[in-house]
C-alpha positions as CSV (number, residue, x, y, z in Angstrom):
1,M,0.0,-0.1,0.0
2,S,1.4,3.4,-0.8
3,V,1.8,6.2,1.7
4,V,-1.2,8.1,0.4
5,G,-3.1,5.1,0.6
6,S,-2.1,4.5,4.0
7,L,-2.9,8.0,5.0
8,R,-6.1,7.8,3.6
9,E,-7.1,4.8,5.7
10,I,-6.4,6.9,8.8
11,D,-8.2,10.0,7.6
12,L,-11.3,11.2,9.5
13,D,-13.7,13.2,7.7
14,R,-16.5,14.7,9.7
15,D,-19.2,14.8,7.2
16,H,-18.6,11.3,6.4
17,V,-18.5,10.1,9.9
18,A,-21.8,12.0,10.7
19,A,-23.5,10.5,7.4
20,I,-22.5,7.1,8.1
21,A,-23.6,7.4,11.7
22,R,-27.2,8.8,10.4
23,R,-27.4,5.9,8.0
24,E,-26.7,3.5,11.1
25,V,-29.3,4.8,13.3
26,K,-31.5,4.4,10.8
27,T,-30.8,0.9,9.6
28,V,-31.0,-0.3,13.3
29,T,-34.1,1.5,14.2
30,R,-36.1,0.2,11.0
31,N,-34.7,-3.6,12.3
32,R,-37.7,-5.1,14.4
33,G,-35.3,-7.5,16.0
34,T,-33.5,-4.3,17.5
35,L,-36.5,-3.7,19.4
36,V,-37.4,-7.2,20.4
37,L,-33.9,-7.3,22.0
38,F,-34.3,-4.3,24.1
39,V,-37.7,-5.5,25.0
40,G,-36.0,-8.8,26.1
41,F,-33.5,-7.1,27.7
42,S,-35.8,-4.8,29.8
43,L,-38.0,-7.8,30.9
44,L,-34.9,-9.4,31.9
45,L,-33.8,-6.7,34.1
46,L,-37.2,-6.3,35.5
47,G,-37.4,-10.0,36.4
48,F,-34.0,-9.8,38.2
49,T,-34.9,-6.9,40.1
50,W,-38.0,-8.6,41.2
51,A,-36.3,-11.6,42.1
52,G,-33.6,-10.2,44.2
53,G,-36.0,-8.4,46.4
54,G,-33.6,-5.2,46.3
55,H,-36.4,-3.0,45.2
56,A,-38.2,-3.1,48.4
57,S,-35.2,-1.4,49.9
58,G,-34.2,1.2,47.6
59,Y,-32.2,2.0,44.6
60,V,-28.6,0.6,45.6
61,P,-30.0,-2.6,46.9
62,T,-31.3,-2.8,43.4
63,V,-28.2,-2.1,41.9
64,V,-26.6,-4.9,43.6
65,D,-29.0,-6.9,42.5
66,L,-28.7,-6.0,38.8
67,L,-24.9,-6.0,39.0
68,T,-24.1,-9.3,37.7
69,P,-26.7,-9.7,35.2
70,V,-26.1,-6.3,33.6
71,E,-22.0,-7.2,33.4
72,L,-23.1,-10.3,31.4
73,L,-26.2,-8.8,29.4
74,V,-25.3,-5.9,28.2
75,P,-22.0,-7.1,26.2
76,V,-24.4,-9.9,24.8
77,L,-26.9,-7.0,23.5
78,A,-23.8,-4.9,22.3
79,F,-22.5,-8.0,20.3
80,A,-26.0,-8.9,18.8
81,I,-26.1,-4.8,17.4
82,G,-22.7,-5.1,16.0
83,Y,-21.2,-8.6,15.3
84,R,-22.6,-8.5,11.7
85,V,-22.1,-5.2,10.3
86,F,-19.4,-5.6,8.2
87,V,-19.6,-9.2,7.8
88,S,-22.8,-8.6,5.8
89,D,-21.1,-5.6,4.2
90,R,-18.7,-7.5,2.9
91,E,-21.1,-10.7,1.8
92,R,-22.8,-8.0,-0.5
93,G,-19.9,-6.4,-1.7
94,E,-20.1,-3.0,-0.2
95,L,-17.0,-3.0,1.4
96,A,-15.3,-3.5,-2.1
97,V,-17.1,-0.5,-3.3
98,H,-16.3,1.4,-0.2
99,A,-12.6,0.8,-0.8
100,T,-13.1,3.0,-4.1
101,L,-15.0,6.1,-2.6
102,P,-13.6,8.8,-0.4
103,P,-14.8,7.7,3.3
104,S,-11.6,6.2,4.7
105,R,-11.9,2.9,6.7
106,S,-11.3,4.9,9.8
107,S,-14.6,7.1,8.9
108,I,-16.5,4.0,8.2
109,V,-15.6,2.6,11.6
110,L,-16.2,5.6,13.5
111,G,-19.3,6.5,12.0
112,T,-20.8,3.0,12.4
113,F,-19.7,3.0,16.0
114,L,-21.5,6.3,16.8
115,G,-24.7,5.1,15.2
116,R,-25.1,1.9,16.7
117,G,-23.5,3.3,20.1
118,V,-26.6,6.4,20.2
119,I,-28.9,3.2,19.6
120,L,-27.1,1.1,22.3
121,A,-26.8,4.0,24.9
122,L,-30.6,5.0,24.5
123,G,-31.7,1.5,24.5
124,V,-30.1,0.5,27.6
125,A,-31.0,3.6,29.4
126,A,-34.7,3.0,28.2
127,A,-34.7,-0.7,29.3
128,A,-34.0,0.4,32.6
129,L,-36.9,2.5,33.0
130,P,-39.0,-0.7,34.1
131,A,-37.0,-1.7,36.5
132,L,-36.5,1.9,38.1
133,A,-40.1,2.4,38.2
134,F,-40.6,-0.7,39.9
135,V,-38.3,0.4,42.6
136,V,-40.1,3.6,42.9
137,L,-43.5,1.8,43.2
138,S,-42.1,-0.8,45.6
139,G,-40.9,2.0,48.1
140,D,-42.2,2.8,51.6
141,G,-43.6,6.0,50.3
142,T,-40.8,7.9,51.9
143,S,-39.4,10.9,49.9
144,P,-36.4,10.1,47.9
145,I,-33.1,12.0,48.4
146,Y,-31.8,13.4,45.4
147,A,-28.4,14.1,46.4
148,A,-25.7,11.6,46.0
149,Q,-23.9,12.4,49.4
150,R,-22.3,9.6,50.9
151,G,-24.9,7.5,53.4
152,A,-28.0,8.6,50.9
153,D,-29.8,6.1,48.6
154,S,-31.0,8.0,45.5
155,P,-32.6,7.4,41.8
156,L,-29.2,9.4,40.7
157,L,-27.3,6.8,42.0
158,F,-29.5,4.2,39.9
159,A,-28.7,6.6,36.6
160,R,-24.8,6.3,37.5
161,F,-25.3,2.4,37.5
162,V,-27.2,2.8,33.9
163,A,-24.1,5.1,32.8
164,V,-21.5,3.2,33.7
165,A,-23.4,-0.2,32.0
166,T,-23.5,1.9,29.1
167,L,-19.9,2.5,28.9
168,L,-19.3,-1.4,29.5
169,G,-21.8,-1.6,26.7
170,L,-19.9,0.6,23.9
171,A,-16.6,-1.2,24.7
172,A,-18.3,-4.4,23.7
173,L,-19.8,-2.6,20.9
174,A,-16.5,-1.7,20.0
175,G,-15.3,-5.3,20.4
176,A,-18.0,-6.5,18.1
177,L,-16.9,-4.3,15.0
178,A,-13.8,-5.6,15.3
179,V,-14.8,-9.2,15.4
180,S,-17.1,-8.2,12.2
181,A,-14.2,-6.6,10.5
182,V,-11.6,-9.7,11.1
183,A,-14.6,-12.6,10.5
184,R,-15.1,-13.5,6.9
185,S,-18.6,-15.2,7.8
186,A,-21.2,-15.3,10.3
187,K,-20.4,-18.3,11.4
188,S,-16.7,-17.4,12.2
189,A,-18.2,-13.9,13.6
190,V,-20.3,-15.7,16.1
191,G,-17.5,-17.8,17.4
192,L,-15.3,-14.9,17.6
193,A,-18.1,-12.8,19.5
194,L,-18.1,-15.5,21.8
195,G,-14.6,-15.9,22.7
196,L,-14.2,-12.1,22.8
197,W,-17.2,-12.2,25.4
198,A,-15.9,-14.5,27.4
199,V,-12.5,-12.7,27.3
200,Q,-13.9,-9.4,28.1
201,T,-16.3,-10.9,30.9
202,V,-13.8,-13.2,32.8
203,G,-10.4,-12.9,31.2
204,A,-8.7,-10.4,33.3
205,D,-9.9,-12.1,36.6
206,V,-8.7,-15.4,35.6
207,G,-5.7,-14.0,34.2
208,S,-4.7,-12.1,37.6
209,L,-5.6,-14.8,39.7
210,A,-3.2,-17.1,37.5
211,A,-0.6,-14.4,37.7
212,L,-1.2,-14.1,41.6
213,Q,-0.9,-17.8,42.0
214,R,2.1,-18.1,40.4
215,G,4.0,-15.0,42.1
216,F,4.0,-12.5,39.1
217,L,1.5,-10.5,41.1
218,G,1.2,-9.2,44.4
219,V,-1.9,-8.9,46.3
220,G,-2.1,-5.3,46.6
221,S,-2.0,-5.0,42.9
222,L,-4.6,-7.6,41.9
223,P,-7.8,-5.1,41.9
224,T,-6.0,-2.8,39.4
225,A,-4.9,-5.9,37.3
226,V,-8.5,-7.3,37.5
227,A,-9.9,-3.7,36.4
228,L,-7.9,-3.8,33.2
229,G,-10.9,-6.2,31.8
230,P,-13.8,-4.7,30.8
231,G,-15.7,-6.7,33.2
232,G,-13.5,-5.7,36.4
233,A,-13.4,-2.1,35.1
234,Y,-17.4,-2.2,35.1
235,R,-17.4,-3.4,38.7
236,G,-14.7,-1.2,40.1
237,L,-16.8,1.7,38.7
238,V,-20.1,0.5,40.1
239,F,-18.4,0.5,44.0
240,A,-16.9,3.5,43.6
241,T,-19.3,5.8,41.7
242,V,-22.6,3.9,43.4
243,L,-22.2,1.7,46.1
244,D,-19.8,4.1,48.0
245,A,-22.0,7.3,47.8
246,A,-24.3,5.1,49.6
247,T,-22.2,3.6,52.3
248,V,-20.3,4.9,55.4
249,E,-17.1,3.2,54.4
250,A,-15.7,3.3,50.9
251,T,-15.7,-0.1,49.3
252,A,-14.1,0.3,46.1
253,A,-10.4,-1.0,45.6
254,V,-9.3,1.1,42.4
255,A,-9.9,4.8,41.9
256,P,-12.7,5.5,39.4
257,A,-10.0,6.9,36.8
258,V,-8.8,3.2,36.2
259,G,-12.0,2.0,35.4
260,V,-12.9,4.7,33.1
261,L,-9.1,4.4,31.3
262,S,-9.8,0.9,31.4
263,L,-13.0,1.0,29.2
264,V,-12.1,3.7,27.1
265,G,-9.0,2.0,26.2
266,W,-10.5,-1.0,25.1
267,T,-12.9,0.7,23.2
268,V,-10.6,2.7,21.4
269,F,-8.0,-0.5,20.7
270,A,-11.1,-2.5,19.5
271,L,-12.2,0.4,17.0
272,A,-8.2,0.6,15.6
273,V,-8.3,-3.1,15.2
274,A,-11.6,-2.7,13.2
275,A,-10.2,0.1,11.0
276,Y,-6.9,-2.2,10.2
277,A,-8.5,-5.0,9.6
278,L,-11.8,-3.5,7.5
279,R,-11.5,-4.7,3.5
């Protein structure tokens, strides 16, 4: 590839990115399967909220009930939205056409991510509303405290939880786009998506524990090492920004910045892989 061609592949054009993002929003919203996914996700959240029993005690107990289900389900939702995007385009020959048109691969990947990311963020927020309403209706009638001060339960803390879940979903969506760019068939995309889901969910946990057992990692460094994975970063952020705000003593083992940087880093890295592999 020539130097000019290489530069073209990393060039970002704002108009192209915006146009591609708008196209992706329209594509996803016209797909009835997307609505089914979000409705199913919402019903699952409502079911876990009811089964956990924390809804009668407040917002933070509900977050505790939903912590693990959301960690597992949000990446699945993101993968479902993004794992076939470029595979389908390749099968229809659209990627070959894109190679002759002005939008660079980086513009295509970023526009696709932004468009589908908007739908994912709005969908996760909307899906959480029934669970939030259930908590409100299950309360004891006392006035909620709308200040995120230590020791206070608040719907704002539930909103923080949804925001952290969205960050996790965006990191998973970026991974799904990378999988879609690398895979050469829908079948291989499914396999790669399942593998990446396992890595993002428990990979850092298992790797950190293995390193600890073999003496490569100290006990004090374990929380930070776990937070380097998307799942660990998500849990750390929930503890730091939600659970700690409602308890007298801090429970988070790592600073929120570590979790944010980890999720952002995974997102950027996955998008870079997608842009490089898109052909």
